[in-house]
N, C-alpha and C positions, 0 to 999 in steps of 0.2 A: 979602352973597350969598355963603354957605360952600359948598366942595365937598362932596356924601356921595358915599362909596365902598361898598358894601357896608352902608351904614343908619349910615357912621359921618361925621362933620362933621371934615374938617380944619380943626383953629384954624389953620396958617397961610398959610389962601386968601382972600386979600381982594381979588380980583379978578373977582369976580360971576360966574365960571363956574361950570355946577352941573353935575355929573357922578354920574350912578345907574349903578351894573353891577350889573345882574339877574343870578342865578344860579340855574338848577333845582337845587332842594334835593335832590332824591332822585338826579336824576344827582351830581352832586357827591357824598353822603354816597357811592353805589357806584363812582365813582372811588378816592375816597380812600382805601377799603378796598382796592382792586385793587392800589392804587399803594403803598399799606403792605406787601401781599405781594411786589410786584415787591422792592421794598428790602428785605425780608428775606431774598428768592431771591438779591439778588446778594452775600449777608452781612454786611448793615448794622447796625449799631444805631437803629431807628427811634424809637425814645425820645431818641437823644441832643441836645445844644442845637441843632446845624446843621440837624437831620433833622424835628425836635419837628414842625412842620408842613407840610414839604415836601409830605408827600401831599395836604393839602388844597387849596397852592399851587397843584401841578401836574394838581388836577382843574377848578379854575378857571380855570389858560390853557389846558387843553385845549380846554374849551369856548367861550372867547374866538376862539382859533384855529380852529379849526372852526363858527363862525357862521354860514357864509353858508349852511349848510345850512337854515336860518328863516326866508330871506328871500328874494324872488321879484324876479328881475332884471328880466323884462321890468315887473314893477309901475315900478321904479325908472326905467325910461326912459320911460314913459308918463305918469309924473307929471309931468316937464317936456317933452309933446311938443308940437311947434308949428308949424302952417299956418309955410310960408315960401320964397318964390321965389327958390333958391338950389340954384344947380347945381354948385356946383367943392366942390373937396377939403375936410375938414373932418379936420383932423387935430390929435390929442391924442398925443405923444408923452412918452416917461420918465414915463409912470405905477407908482409903484413896484409891487413884485409883492411880498407872502411869503405863500408855500404852505408844504404838508407833503409828502413823498412816501408816499404809499399805500403802495409796498414795504416802508418800511423804518421811516417816523414819523419819516422825517427832515427839516428843512429845505430846502427851495429859493426860491430870491432873484434878484431883478434885476428888470430894468424892459421893459414893455408898451408895444406902440406902437402905437395903434388909428385906424383911418381910416374916412370913408363918405362916401360923394358922394348927397346929398339927392334925393330925388323925390318933394320936397311937402313933406315933412315935416324936421323938425331935431330936436333933444331939448339941455337942457342940458349944458354941458362936463362938468360934475361930475359928471354920470349915466353918460357915459362910462366915468370913471373909477370908479363904485362899484361898477358890472357886472363891471370886472375884480377888484376886491375881495370881491367877494359871490364868485364863482368861484372864487377864492382861498384863499378859506378855507373851504376842504373838504379830504379827502382827493383828493390829487388826481396825474394824471403832468400832464409839462407840453403835452406832445402835446394829450391834451381839453380842457384848459383853452384852448389856442387855438382849436380848435373851439366850444368852447362859447362863448367871447365872439363872436365870428364870427359863430355860427348865433344869437344871442340879436338881435344888433344888427340881422341880415337880416330875421330875420321878424319884429320889431316893430315897426323901420321901413317898411320896405320900400325900402331907399335904391337905389338904380341899384348899389351896390359897397359890399364893405366889404373891408377890410384887416387883418388883425394879424400882428407880430411881436410876440416876447418873446424875452430874450435871461436867461438866468437861470443861476445857479451852483448846484450839487447838494452839500449838504454829505454822500449818501449816494456819490460819488464820490470828496470832498477830504478825507473824516474817517475812511473805511473805503473796504474793497476795496480798488482799485485807487490811490486816494490821491495822488491828479493835482491839485493845488490851484488850476492856472490855468486849469483848463479853463473853456468858457462851454458851454450849450447853445443853439442859435438855433432855434426853432420860427417855421411862417407860416402862416396860412391865407387864401383869397382867393374872392371872390365876383363876380362880376356883370363888372363894365368893368375889374377892378384882375386878374382873372382871364384875360378874350380879350382886354384892350387893354392892347398890352406899354409903350405910352410912359407911361399912367396908371399902371402899376406902377412903372415905375423913377422919375417922379418921387417917389412914394412912399417908395422906398427911397433916393431923393439926399435929401429930405426929414429923414427920420428920422437920416442921417448927417450932417446941417448943422447947424452949429450958427448958428443966426438971432439970438442977444440974447448 
């Protein structure tokens, strides 16, 4: 089976993996025109070889980077939600996060650590990572992203508690402005037993800082 990307078949793909990227044609056209104007305003020649297709590439890239707007994270959790008599901590850590700061539209990236203590229901482990991905693929601030992940899991699974920690580097701090390349921002949010029980919260903090493999 060949790979199909934007309607084109990759002749070098013999691995049986099918990928189809869909883009909104009207949105792509609008963004392409806007980025032609941006390049022109920067003093660039939009017709030179290296930039000839840059506006359309940026138009498609932005749609991919913000595709979280079209997804429903609650439905993602519900699609693999099971009754289970388990009441210990479930932790998915080191989830890669790639997002865009809404203030400068520059990337921030890092790791998310998400835990919950079930109260009758669990969800597929990959669904936790998918929830992180959906909220990250929007124009964001790290503080809101942290709370959105927490609230989605709490409201959908109704566990005994949820804990979320995100550690991220922000290009708006490293590439411009104060230009502090080594700075990392950490945000956290807790509900239920993670908020009210110090020992449970300490166990979570210990586990996300421990290499078990």
